[in-house]
C-alpha positions as CSV (number, residue, x, y, z in Angstrom):
1,M,181.6,74.7,55.6
2,K,178.4,75.1,58.1
3,L,175.8,73.1,57.9
4,P,173.6,75.8,58.7
5,V,174.5,78.0,55.9
6,I,174.9,75.1,53.3
7,K,171.0,73.7,54.3
8,H,169.6,77.1,54.1
9,L,171.0,77.7,50.6
10,T,169.8,74.4,49.5
11,N,166.5,75.3,50.4
12,F,167.2,78.6,48.7
13,I,168.1,76.8,45.7
14,E,165.1,74.8,45.9
15,E,163.4,77.9,46.0
16,N,164.3,79.5,43.3
17,D,167.2,78.2,41.3
18,E,170.5,77.0,41.1
19,D,171.9,79.5,38.8
20,F,172.1,82.6,41.3
21,V,174.5,81.2,43.7
22,I,176.4,79.9,40.8
23,E,176.3,83.9,39.4
24,T,177.3,84.5,43.2
25,I,179.6,82.1,43.9
26,E,181.9,83.5,40.5
27,T,181.0,86.8,41.1
28,L,183.4,86.1,45.1
29,E,185.3,84.1,42.8
30,A,186.4,87.5,41.3
31,L,186.4,89.6,44.0
32,T,188.7,87.4,45.4
33,E,192.0,89.3,42.6
34,V,191.5,92.3,44.7
35,P,195.0,93.6,45.1
36,S,194.1,95.3,49.2
37,L,191.6,92.2,49.9
38,K,193.1,91.7,53.0
39,D,193.9,87.3,54.6
40,E,191.0,87.8,56.6
41,E,188.0,89.0,53.9
42,L,189.5,86.7,51.7
43,D,189.7,84.0,53.8
44,V,185.3,85.1,54.7
45,I,184.2,85.3,50.3
46,G,186.2,82.0,50.6
47,E,184.2,80.6,52.9
48,L,181.2,81.8,51.2
49,I,182.3,80.1,48.5
50,S,182.6,76.8,49.5
51,N,179.4,76.5,51.2
52,M,178.0,77.5,47.7
53,Y,179.7,74.3,46.8
54,G,178.4,72.9,49.3
55,A,174.5,73.6,48.8
56,I,175.3,72.9,45.2
57,E,176.6,69.2,45.8
58,V,173.7,69.0,48.1
59,H,170.8,69.8,46.2
60,K,172.0,67.5,43.7
61,S,172.0,65.0,45.6
62,I,168.3,65.6,46.6
63,K,167.7,65.5,43.0
64,E,169.5,62.0,42.4
65,G,166.6,61.2,45.3
66,S,168.1,62.2,48.6
67,S,166.5,63.2,51.4
68,Q,167.5,66.5,52.8
69,K,168.7,65.2,55.5
70,D,170.4,62.3,53.7
71,A,172.7,64.5,51.3
72,L,172.9,67.0,53.9
73,N,175.2,64.0,56.1
74,S,176.2,62.5,53.4
75,F,177.8,65.4,52.2
76,M,179.5,66.5,55.7
77,K,181.1,63.0,56.2
78,R,182.3,63.1,53.3
79,V,184.3,67.1,54.4
80,V,184.9,65.4,57.3
81,G,186.3,62.8,55.5
82,S,188.8,64.1,52.6
83,I,190.2,66.7,56.1
84,D,191.0,63.6,58.3
85,K,193.3,62.3,55.1
């Protein structure tokens, strides 16, 4: 996950609508079923999907009253904490 990408996507959600990102996730998930995709291509799609889900989580925190900075930091702490376990 890349924090600058998540931040950019969070701004996109705020300016537009979360539904755009959700529909994009669904499209990318459907693409992962193409049998001719290489592992590297699947890795890129997976990274994009992860960043989009991250942006949705950050956006939810912002809607609940957190500042963007606090929401991003909290999300990344949870991600790093889950990796360390």
